[in-house]
N, CA, C and O atoms as a GROMACS GRO file, in nm:
protein
  336
    1MET      N    1  -1.139  -1.894  -0.742
    1MET     CA    2  -1.077  -1.782  -0.724
    1MET      C    3  -0.926  -1.797  -0.787
    1MET      O    4  -0.892  -1.724  -0.881
    2LYS      N    5  -0.836  -1.896  -0.730
    2LYS     CA    6  -0.714  -1.911  -0.725
    2LYS      C    7  -0.694  -1.968  -0.882
    2LYS      O    8  -0.596  -1.935  -0.950
    3THR      N    9  -0.803  -2.060  -0.933
    3THR     CA   10  -0.808  -2.092  -1.069
    3THR      C   11  -0.792  -1.969  -1.176
    3THR      O   12  -0.724  -1.965  -1.279
    4GLN      N   13  -0.883  -1.864  -1.115
    4GLN     CA   14  -0.905  -1.751  -1.226
    4GLN      C   15  -0.771  -1.680  -1.219
    4GLN      O   16  -0.728  -1.648  -1.330
    5VAL      N   17  -0.708  -1.652  -1.132
    5VAL     CA   18  -0.563  -1.597  -1.115
    5VAL      C   19  -0.460  -1.663  -1.188
    5VAL      O   20  -0.362  -1.614  -1.243
    6SER      N   21  -0.492  -1.765  -1.181
    6SER     CA   22  -0.350  -1.872  -1.259
    6SER      C   23  -0.401  -1.842  -1.420
    6SER      O   24  -0.321  -1.797  -1.503
    7ASN      N   25  -0.514  -1.866  -1.446
    7ASN     CA   26  -0.571  -1.841  -1.583
    7ASN      C   27  -0.545  -1.725  -1.647
    7ASN      O   28  -0.528  -1.727  -1.769
    8ASN      N   29  -0.536  -1.591  -1.567
    8ASN     CA   30  -0.483  -1.477  -1.602
    8ASN      C   31  -0.375  -1.468  -1.621
    8ASN      O   32  -0.330  -1.406  -1.718
    9ILE      N   33  -0.293  -1.534  -1.524
    9ILE     CA   34  -0.153  -1.523  -1.538
    9ILE      C   35  -0.074  -1.570  -1.680
    9ILE      O   36   0.018  -1.517  -1.741
   10ILE      N   37  -0.167  -1.717  -1.707
   10ILE     CA   38  -0.138  -1.797  -1.823
   10ILE      C   39  -0.137  -1.732  -1.933
   10ILE      O   40  -0.049  -1.725  -2.018
   11SER      N   41  -0.248  -1.678  -1.926
   11SER     CA   42  -0.320  -1.580  -2.085
   11SER      C   43  -0.204  -1.476  -2.086
   11SER      O   44  -0.141  -1.455  -2.191
   12SER      N   45  -0.176  -1.414  -1.974
   12SER     CA   46  -0.074  -1.307  -1.961
   12SER      C   47   0.104  -1.357  -2.028
   12SER      O   48   0.175  -1.294  -2.106
   13ILE      N   49   0.124  -1.459  -1.978
   13ILE     CA   50   0.247  -1.532  -2.021
   13ILE      C   51   0.214  -1.550  -2.185
   13ILE      O   52   0.295  -1.501  -2.263
   14GLU      N   53   0.113  -1.610  -2.231
   14GLU     CA   54   0.103  -1.626  -2.343
   14GLU      C   55   0.124  -1.517  -2.435
   14GLU      O   56   0.206  -1.523  -2.526
   15LEU      N   57   0.036  -1.396  -2.410
   15LEU     CA   58   0.055  -1.250  -2.481
   15LEU      C   59   0.185  -1.194  -2.456
   15LEU      O   60   0.238  -1.126  -2.544
   16LEU      N   61   0.245  -1.215  -2.340
   16LEU     CA   62   0.368  -1.147  -2.353
   16LEU      C   63   0.470  -1.241  -2.462
   16LEU      O   64   0.555  -1.176  -2.522
   17ASP      N   65   0.464  -1.353  -2.482
   17ASP     CA   66   0.528  -1.463  -2.567
   17ASP      C   67   0.501  -1.423  -2.720
   17ASP      O   68   0.580  -1.443  -2.812
   18GLU      N   69   0.362  -1.357  -2.731
   18GLU     CA   70   0.328  -1.338  -2.861
   18GLU      C   71   0.439  -1.168  -2.901
   18GLU      O   72   0.504  -1.154  -3.005
   19ILE      N   73   0.434  -1.088  -2.817
   19ILE     CA   74   0.543  -0.999  -2.817
   19ILE      C   75   0.678  -1.022  -2.835
   19ILE      O   76   0.744  -0.973  -2.927
   20VAL      N   77   0.722  -1.095  -2.748
   20VAL     CA   78   0.867  -1.154  -2.755
   20VAL      C   79   0.902  -1.201  -2.879
   20VAL      O   80   1.013  -1.177  -2.926
   21GLU      N   81   0.825  -1.261  -2.933
   21GLU     CA   82   0.841  -1.344  -3.076
   21GLU      C   83   0.809  -1.225  -3.220
   21GLU      O   84   0.841  -1.255  -3.335
   22ASP      N   85   0.748  -1.107  -3.188
   22ASP     CA   86   0.741  -1.041  -3.265
   22ASP      C   87   0.831  -0.938  -3.346
   22ASP      O   88   0.823  -0.817  -3.320
   23LYS      N   89   0.917  -0.986  -3.442
   23LYS     CA   90   1.052  -0.917  -3.479
   23LYS      C   91   1.018  -0.777  -3.513
   23LYS      O   92   1.112  -0.698  -3.508
   24SER      N   93   0.883  -0.724  -3.551
   24SER     CA   94   0.868  -0.629  -3.585
   24SER      C   95   0.863  -0.504  -3.461
   24SER      O   96   0.863  -0.385  -3.492
   25VAL      N   97   0.857  -0.549  -3.326
   25VAL     CA   98   0.866  -0.499  -3.214
   25VAL      C   99   0.992  -0.460  -3.184
   25VAL      O  100   1.071  -0.552  -3.204
   26PRO      N  101   1.055  -0.340  -3.137
   26PRO     CA  102   1.194  -0.318  -3.105
   26PRO      C  103   1.256  -0.405  -2.994
   26PRO      O  104   1.198  -0.435  -2.890
   27LYS      N  105   1.351  -0.434  -3.020
   27LYS     CA  106   1.438  -0.521  -2.917
   27LYS      C  107   1.419  -0.485  -2.795
   27LYS      O  108   1.365  -0.571  -2.726
   28ASN      N  109   1.456  -0.349  -2.725
   28ASN     CA  110   1.444  -0.322  -2.609
   28ASN      C  111   1.299  -0.355  -2.543
   28ASN      O  112   1.289  -0.400  -2.429
   29ILE      N  113   1.200  -0.332  -2.616
   29ILE     CA  114   1.074  -0.398  -2.572
   29ILE      C  115   1.046  -0.535  -2.562
   29ILE      O  116   0.968  -0.581  -2.479
   30ARG      N  117   1.110  -0.602  -2.645
   30ARG     CA  118   1.077  -0.749  -2.640
   30ARG      C  119   1.160  -0.802  -2.521
   30ARG      O  120   1.121  -0.903  -2.462
   31ILE      N  121   1.278  -0.736  -2.483
   31ILE     CA  122   1.357  -0.795  -2.379
   31ILE      C  123   1.291  -0.763  -2.220
   31ILE      O  124   1.301  -0.835  -2.121
   32THR      N  125   1.219  -0.630  -2.233
   32THR     CA  126   1.154  -0.596  -2.116
   32THR      C  127   1.027  -0.715  -2.112
   32THR      O  128   0.986  -0.763  -2.006
   33CYS      N  129   0.977  -0.747  -2.235
   33CYS     CA  130   0.858  -0.857  -2.200
   33CYS      C  131   0.910  -0.951  -2.160
   33CYS      O  132   0.849  -1.014  -2.073
   34GLU      N  133   1.038  -0.999  -2.204
   34GLU     CA  134   1.082  -1.128  -2.185
   34GLU      C  135   1.108  -1.144  -2.025
   34GLU      O  136   1.080  -1.247  -1.964
   35LYS      N  137   1.162  -1.033  -1.968
   35LYS     CA  138   1.184  -1.003  -1.812
   35LYS      C  139   1.065  -1.018  -1.742
   35LYS      O  140   1.072  -1.080  -1.636
   36THR      N  141   0.938  -0.967  -1.783
   36THR     CA  142   0.810  -0.938  -1.724
   36THR      C  143   0.790  -1.093  -1.722
   36THR      O  144   0.768  -1.144  -1.612
   37LYS      N  145   0.796  -1.170  -1.830
   37LYS     CA  146   0.730  -1.321  -1.838
   37LYS      C  147   0.818  -1.382  -1.720
   37LYS      O  148   0.751  -1.424  -1.626
   38LYS      N  149   0.938  -1.392  -1.709
   38LYS     CA  150   1.011  -1.449  -1.626
   38LYS      C  151   0.970  -1.436  -1.485
   38LYS      O  152   0.956  -1.533  -1.410
   39ILE      N  153   0.948  -1.297  -1.445
   39ILE     CA  154   0.904  -1.249  -1.318
   39ILE      C  155   0.753  -1.328  -1.269
   39ILE      O  156   0.716  -1.361  -1.156
   40LEU      N  157   0.696  -1.338  -1.383
   40LEU     CA  158   0.541  -1.404  -1.354
   40LEU      C  159   0.590  -1.540  -1.363
   40LEU      O  160   0.507  -1.611  -1.306
   41THR      N  161   0.674  -1.602  -1.401
   41THR     CA  162   0.676  -1.737  -1.375
   41THR      C  163   0.771  -1.773  -1.277
   41THR      O  164   0.778  -1.894  -1.254
   42GLY      N  165   0.851  -1.694  -1.208
   42GLY     CA  166   0.942  -1.726  -1.096
   42GLY      C  167   0.874  -1.749  -0.997
   42GLY      O  168   0.752  -1.767  -1.003
   43ASP      N  169   0.956  -1.753  -0.870
   43ASP     CA  170   0.897  -1.809  -0.730
   43ASP      C  171   0.894  -1.670  -0.658
   43ASP      O  172   0.959  -1.569  -0.688
   44GLY      N  173   0.822  -1.683  -0.576
   44GLY     CA  174   0.770  -1.565  -0.492
   44GLY      C  175   0.600  -1.556  -0.470
   44GLY      O  176   0.512  -1.632  -0.510
   45ASP      N  177   0.594  -1.456  -0.405
   45ASP     CA  178   0.438  -1.415  -0.341
   45ASP      C  179   0.365  -1.370  -0.499
   45ASP      O  180   0.401  -1.274  -0.567
   46GLU      N  181   0.245  -1.475  -0.534
   46GLU     CA  182   0.200  -1.414  -0.655
   46GLU      C  183   0.143  -1.254  -0.656
   46GLU      O  184   0.127  -1.196  -0.763
   47LYS      N  185   0.117  -1.197  -0.538
   47LYS     CA  186   0.044  -1.060  -0.550
   47LYS      C  187   0.185  -0.961  -0.586
   47LYS      O  188   0.169  -0.860  -0.654
   48VAL      N  189   0.284  -0.989  -0.549
   48VAL     CA  190   0.406  -0.964  -0.587
   48VAL      C  191   0.461  -0.919  -0.713
   48VAL      O  192   0.500  -0.813  -0.763
   49LYS      N  193   0.447  -1.069  -0.753
   49LYS     CA  194   0.499  -1.071  -0.900
   49LYS      C  195   0.376  -0.999  -0.992
   49LYS      O  196   0.398  -0.939  -1.097
   50ILE      N  197   0.269  -1.012  -0.943
   50ILE     CA  198   0.171  -0.925  -1.047
   50ILE      C  199   0.202  -0.804  -1.046
   50ILE      O  200   0.213  -0.748  -1.154
   51ASP      N  201   0.226  -0.726  -0.913
   51ASP     CA  202   0.233  -0.593  -0.888
   51ASP      C  203   0.368  -0.560  -0.983
   51ASP      O  204   0.372  -0.455  -1.048
   52THR      N  205   0.456  -0.638  -0.985
   52THR     CA  206   0.594  -0.597  -1.046
   52THR      C  207   0.568  -0.592  -1.198
   52THR      O  208   0.611  -0.503  -1.273
   53ALA      N  209   0.484  -0.712  -1.240
   53ALA     CA  210   0.493  -0.713  -1.392
   53ALA      C  211   0.392  -0.598  -1.440
   53ALA      O  212   0.400  -0.571  -1.560
   54ILE      N  213   0.297  -0.525  -1.364
   54ILE     CA  214   0.199  -0.433  -1.392
   54ILE      C  215   0.303  -0.306  -1.408
   54ILE      O  216   0.294  -0.243  -1.514
   55GLN      N  217   0.382  -0.271  -1.329
   55GLN     CA  218   0.480  -0.210  -1.307
   55GLN      C  219   0.564  -0.211  -1.434
   55GLN      O  220   0.587  -0.097  -1.475
   56ASN      N  221   0.592  -0.264  -1.474
   56ASN     CA  222   0.703  -0.308  -1.621
   56ASN      C  223   0.622  -0.241  -1.703
   56ASN      O  224   0.635  -0.126  -1.744
   57LEU      N  225   0.533  -0.321  -1.727
   57LEU     CA  226   0.436  -0.292  -1.845
   57LEU      C  227   0.384  -0.175  -1.855
   57LEU      O  228   0.387  -0.119  -1.964
   58ASP      N  229   0.323  -0.110  -1.735
   58ASP     CA  230   0.290   0.062  -1.744
   58ASP      C  231   0.406   0.138  -1.806
   58ASP      O  232   0.401   0.204  -1.909
   59LEU      N  233   0.516   0.116  -1.724
   59LEU     CA  234   0.634   0.188  -1.808
   59LEU      C  235   0.671   0.169  -1.958
   59LEU      O  236   0.713   0.264  -2.025
   60LEU      N  237   0.655   0.035  -2.013
   60LEU     CA  238   0.648  -0.014  -2.155
   60LEU      C  239   0.535   0.077  -2.248
   60LEU      O  240   0.555   0.126  -2.359
   61ALA      N  241   0.436   0.081  -2.182
   61ALA     CA  242   0.294   0.153  -2.238
   61ALA      C  243   0.330   0.291  -2.257
   61ALA      O  244   0.280   0.345  -2.356
   62ASP      N  245   0.398   0.354  -2.189
   62ASP     CA  246   0.423   0.500  -2.198
   62ASP      C  247   0.542   0.513  -2.294
   62ASP      O  248   0.536   0.619  -2.356
   63ASN      N  249   0.632   0.449  -2.321
   63ASN     CA  250   0.744   0.427  -2.439
   63ASN      C  251   0.705   0.481  -2.591
   63ASN      O  252   0.636   0.416  -2.670
   64VAL      N  253   0.743   0.570  -2.609
   64VAL     CA  254   0.712   0.618  -2.745
   64VAL      C  255   0.746   0.500  -2.864
   64VAL      O  256   0.681   0.498  -2.968
   65GLN      N  257   0.843   0.413  -2.838
   65GLN     CA  258   0.876   0.317  -2.941
   65GLN      C  259   0.770   0.212  -2.966
   65GLN      O  260   0.768   0.142  -3.067
   66VAL      N  261   0.688   0.206  -2.875
   66VAL     CA  262   0.614   0.096  -2.864
   66VAL      C  263   0.518   0.109  -2.999
   66VAL      O  264   0.485   0.224  -3.029
   67PRO      N  265   0.480   0.021  -3.069
   67PRO     CA  266   0.409   0.020  -3.189
   67PRO      C  267   0.261   0.032  -3.120
   67PRO      O  268   0.241  -0.007  -3.005
   68THR      N  269   0.179   0.079  -3.185
   68THR     CA  270   0.014   0.085  -3.167
   68THR      C  271  -0.048  -0.060  -3.092
   68THR      O  272  -0.098  -0.084  -2.982
   69TYR      N  273  -0.017  -0.135  -3.211
   69TYR     CA  274  -0.074  -0.270  -3.177
   69TYR      C  275  -0.003  -0.339  -3.033
   69TYR      O  276  -0.068  -0.391  -2.942
   70THR      N  277   0.118  -0.327  -3.036
   70THR     CA  278   0.209  -0.391  -2.914
   70THR      C  279   0.138  -0.316  -2.780
   70THR      O  280   0.109  -0.380  -2.679
   71ARG      N  281   0.114  -0.166  -2.793
   71ARG     CA  282   0.068  -0.126  -2.685
   71ARG      C  283  -0.058  -0.178  -2.653
   71ARG      O  284  -0.062  -0.208  -2.534
   72MET      N  285  -0.168  -0.202  -2.717
   72MET     CA  286  -0.284  -0.246  -2.711
   72MET      C  287  -0.296  -0.387  -2.663
   72MET      O  288  -0.389  -0.426  -2.593
   73GLN      N  289  -0.185  -0.469  -2.709
   73GLN     CA  290  -0.159  -0.574  -2.623
   73GLN      C  291  -0.107  -0.582  -2.473
   73GLN      O  292  -0.135  -0.672  -2.394
   74ILE      N  293  -0.030  -0.475  -2.448
   74ILE     CA  294   0.008  -0.447  -2.312
   74ILE      C  295  -0.089  -0.431  -2.244
   74ILE      O  296  -0.111  -0.490  -2.138
   75TRP      N  297  -0.176  -0.332  -2.309
   75TRP     CA  298  -0.291  -0.273  -2.193
   75TRP      C  299  -0.387  -0.412  -2.157
   75TRP      O  300  -0.429  -0.446  -2.046
   76ASN      N  301  -0.406  -0.477  -2.282
   76ASN     CA  302  -0.471  -0.590  -2.237
   76ASN      C  303  -0.410  -0.705  -2.125
   76ASN      O  304  -0.481  -0.769  -2.048
   77ILE      N  305  -0.293  -0.713  -2.135
   77ILE     CA  306  -0.212  -0.792  -2.048
   77ILE      C  307  -0.239  -0.727  -1.889
   77ILE      O  308  -0.278  -0.790  -1.791
   78VAL      N  309  -0.209  -0.600  -1.897
   78VAL     CA  310  -0.220  -0.541  -1.772
   78VAL      C  311  -0.370  -0.542  -1.720
   78VAL      O  312  -0.390  -0.534  -1.599
   79SER      N  313  -0.452  -0.550  -1.788
   79SER     CA  314  -0.594  -0.551  -1.767
   79SER      C  315  -0.624  -0.722  -1.678
   79SER      O  316  -0.682  -0.751  -1.573
   80LEU      N  317  -0.558  -0.798  -1.774
   80LEU     CA  318  -0.584  -0.948  -1.712
   80LEU      C  319  -0.499  -0.940  -1.596
   80LEU      O  320  -0.562  -0.984  -1.499
   81LEU      N  321  -0.368  -0.899  -1.560
   81LEU     CA  322  -0.332  -0.917  -1.419
   81LEU      C  323  -0.402  -0.823  -1.345
   81LEU      O  324  -0.373  -0.852  -1.229
   82GLU      N  325  -0.481  -0.723  -1.342
   82GLU     CA  326  -0.530  -0.620  -1.256
   82GLU      C  327  -0.646  -0.686  -1.194
   82GLU      O  328  -0.679  -0.659  -1.078
   83SER      N  329  -0.719  -0.781  -1.277
   83SER     CA  330  -0.860  -0.865  -1.252
   83SER      C  331  -0.773  -0.985  -1.178
   83SER      O  332  -0.838  -1.061  -1.106
   84SER      N  333  -0.657  -1.003  -1.188
   84SER     CA  334  -0.607  -1.123  -1.074
   84SER      C  335  -0.623  -1.111  -0.915
   84SER      O  336  -0.584  -1.201  -0.842
   0.00000   0.00000   0.00000
C-alpha cells in the first residue's frame, strides 16, 4: 500500500509540473501549483500533506481563471491524491 501512495504522489507531482511549465496557464494558478508541489515534496506527515494539497487544488478548481484543460488536470491530481 505504501508503494501505491508514493506512486500516486509522484504522479501528482509530475502532473503539477506540467501545469507549472504550461505558459498558457495564468501565473497565479502556476504559483499555487508550485506551492502545492512543495507541500507534497516537503517533510511532515504524509496524510497532512495530501489533505493540504487537496484543499489547495479544490480551491483552484473553483477559480474561473483556470482553463478547462487545466481544471481537468487538477481534478485528475485530486483523484490520485484521494486514492492515496
